[in-house]
C-alpha positions, 0 to 999 in steps of 0.5 A: 622905648621908641613910642614913635616905632610901632614895631619896637612898641609891639616887641616890648608888648609881646615880651611883657606878655610873654614874661607874664605868661611864663609866671602863670598869667594871661595878658588877654583882658587885664591891665593896660600898659599905659603907665610911663616910667615917671608915672610909676615914679610918681605913684611910689612918691605920692604913696611915700608922700613926704608931706603926709609923713613929715606933716603928720608926725613932726609935732610929735616927734619934735616934742619927743626928742627935740632938734635931733629927731630929724636925723631919724629921717636919715637912718630910715632912708639908708635902711629902706634903700636896702629893702628897695634893692631887695624888692627891686630884684624880686619884682624884676624876676616877678613883675605881677600886680599886687606886690608883696602878695605874689612875691611872697607866694613865688619866693616861700609859698601859699600860707606865707603869701596868704598871711603876708596879703592879709596883713598887708590889706588890713595895713593899707585900709588903716593907712588910707583911713589915716591919711584921709583923716589927717587931710581934713584939718588942711582942707579946713585951713584952706577955708579957715575953718574950725573943725569938730569931729563930725566935720573931720569925718565928713571931709575924710570921707569926701577925699576917699570919694574923689580918690575912688573916682580918680582910680576908676578912671584908669591907669593913665588918669592914675598916672596923671594924678600921681604926676600932679601929686608929685609937683604939689609934693615938691612944691609943699616939700622942696619949695617950702623947705627951701623958703624956710631954710633961706629966710625963716631959720631961727637957729644955726646948724648946731641945734640939730645936735643938741636936744635942749633938754627935751626927752631926757626924762623919758623912759630909757633916757634920751635913747628911748626918747629918739627911738619914739621920735624916729617913728617919723622916718619909719612913716616917711619911707614906705610906698616904693612898693607901689611901684611893683603893685602896678607892674603889669601897668608899665611897659618892660617892668622887669627893668623900669620898676626896680629903677622906679623904686630907687628913683622914688627913694632918691627924690622922697629922701631928698624932699623929706629930709630938706622939709624936716631939717628946715622945719626944725631950723625954723621952729623959735621955741622948741619947749613950747612944742614939747610942753604942748603949748604949741600943737601945730608948729608947722600951721604956725610956721606956714602962717607966719612965713606965707601970710596972705598966701597961706591958704594957697600953700594949704591947698597944695598940701591938700592936693599932695594928701589927696594924690597920697590917698589915690595912690594908697588905693590903687596899691591896695586894689591891685593887692586885692585883685591879685589875691581874688585873681588866685582865688585866695579871698572870700567872694574871689569871683566878684573881687576879681572882676575887671572893668574892660572899658577902663581896665581897672578891678573896679570891685577891688577899688571899691573895697579900697574905698569902702573899708577905710571909709568905714574905719573913718566913720567908726572913729565917731563911736570908737575912737580907740578903733581908729587909733588901732588901725592907724597904729597898725597901718605902719607896723603892718606895712613894715611887717609885710616888707620883712616877710618878703626880705625874709622870703627872698633870703630863704629862697636864696639859701635854697637855691634861688637864682634871680633871672630878672633885668636887675640883679644884685650879684655879688651884693645879694646876701649882704644887702638882704641881710642888712635889709632884714636886720633893719626891718625887724629893728624897725618893727620892734621899735614901732610896736615897743609899748611906750607910756601914753598916760591912758593905762596899760590898755593903751600902751599895748594897744598896737601889740594887741591889734597886731596880735588880733590881726595875725590870729584872725588871719591864721584862724581863717586861713586854716579854717577856710583852707583859702591858701589851697585854692587855685593853681597859681604857682607857688614856692617855686623860686628855688626850682623845686616846683614847676611853674604852672601857666593858667 
């Protein structure tokens, strides 16, 4: 893109508008294509957030399986890369705001799209609440404060307010906030990880193949322990679909968004793996973590390593968490807006309203702020409610991914011929099949009931939550006939249905 040449920019604008119109949407009063390629990468990276993923799950995973749990991040990165390749081909063909919902609609049909959109919206609400809640202890660490439940909720709500304000300021500010978050993430993962690797290492590399006896007594033996610990990898590598959620806000999305998805995983994978391996090698006593004697090994490591500048390190981590919340909200709002624009949601006429000055879906943004806030407040009264929503955040996102991957495979079998600027060609079927197998295995691993010590209800809480979310969405869809509303194109990937331009 030659931004100094208005003729070239105008040509690209016309091409993007024409492509969007061919997919059934007007480009008259919607988003501005103000997000740069690196802004798009930053959005996906901060949504993926190595800091939020690794820092939130490290102690649990290390306590379950010992040092070898670090390899889970390598396995998850490879599996998710296949998913990203499928997503890249799909978004190149359908560069429409909202991500998994419009992709599912074009690849399969209305009912499939409704269920995917519903599952994904609920999952994002839980994820936003989880990240906001998880940010609170780091905010407190900046000031050397101790938090009770009420203080944690207040800080979590404060992060949601800040993130919502940033999102309300428009695409350009969103891109800038994501870039700042990218820098904070790199400092908080690459710089800290590199420092610990060079100056804080307590063990040699062989420890990564020695579980120190941790996890051998777990149900299913060490394999079961490693599968439980592997959730750290699965929690760390989603976010690249956010690159596609804002496809209407970047120039030449058919080419740039698939590349941004891959770049997000390249950078995010490097940062997350460097961080987790360096942290493992720096932990002095694995047994203390496994026994629960040390509940915050990362905090101890960072405090010992950085001493006087520890609050500054915590501040960098807080910025990374805040940027992650902002990116999650942006993705959720675009998904809600996309469904409302197609008249799929209750009060669609309200949720599809657009702020003409800032070019953002302001009411959809409020939903992406208020509902997670409600989940956070609810935690004061129903702790299990927060646990259920947080747990469903991960399984719902992976389920949403696989609904797109399965829809893409089905569409190929029915004759879909991708026509975007990024195509897998000969590798389409092998990549699609590997992505599906990996994703289904990941979903099963996430929801597999494991002993928690809280009884069967707590052990099966995630399965019950998942069944409940799916059941509520399915019943509402059938009763309300929400899937039948609007005239947006659906199920036309294989050419069986003609695209309707609205």
